[in-house]
N, C-alpha and C positions, 0 to 999 in steps of 0.2 A: 504494500500500500504506500509506503514511504517513497519507493522508487517512482511510482506513478505520479505522486504529488510533485516530485522533483522534475520529472520529464515534461509535464504539461506546460509549465512556463517556458521551457527551452524550445518546445515546438512552436508555441505562440510567438516567441521572439524571432525564430527562424522564418516564419511565414510573413512577419511584418517587415523584415529587413528589405526585401526587394521593393516594396511599396515606398519605404522611406528613401531608398536610393533614387527612385524615380522622382520623388518630390525634391530631393536635394539637387538632382541634375537639372531640373527646370525652374527651381524657385527663383533664381535671379532673373531668368528670362520672363517669367510670369510678372514679376514686379516691374520689369523694364518695359515690356511690350503690352501687357494685359492688365495693367493696374486698374483701369476703369471697370473691368469685368470681374475683379477678384471676389466680389460678394454675390455674383450671379450664379454660381454653381460650377461644378466640374466640367460639365458638357460645354458650357459657354467658354470656359477657359481653354479647354482642349481645342475648340474651334478657333479661338484666337491664336493659339500656338501654331496651329496648322496654317493659318493665314500669314503668319510671320516666319514660316519655316526657314526661309533663306537667311534670315537674320539671327536665328537661334544659335546658341553655343553648340559645339560638336557633341558634348555630353547629352544635351537635351534632344538633339536630333537623333542620336543613337538610341536613347531611351524610347522615343516615340516609335522609331522604326522597329525596335525589338518587341513592342507591344502592338504591332500591326497598324500603326497610325501614320 
């Protein structure tokens, strides 16, 4: 039982890491190019990032491409 209680937080942290990396990769681009849309939701921000794709950092471009965007 103790092992299960120890493993659950590790699994949760491991599954959250890729999402955090994606956020980190595009955070500066979002604040630079999509500041006006920041309160409108993820889909609006994603659309903004796609509209500004040529101006995005390489890390953000790679993150979008790796997620099929």
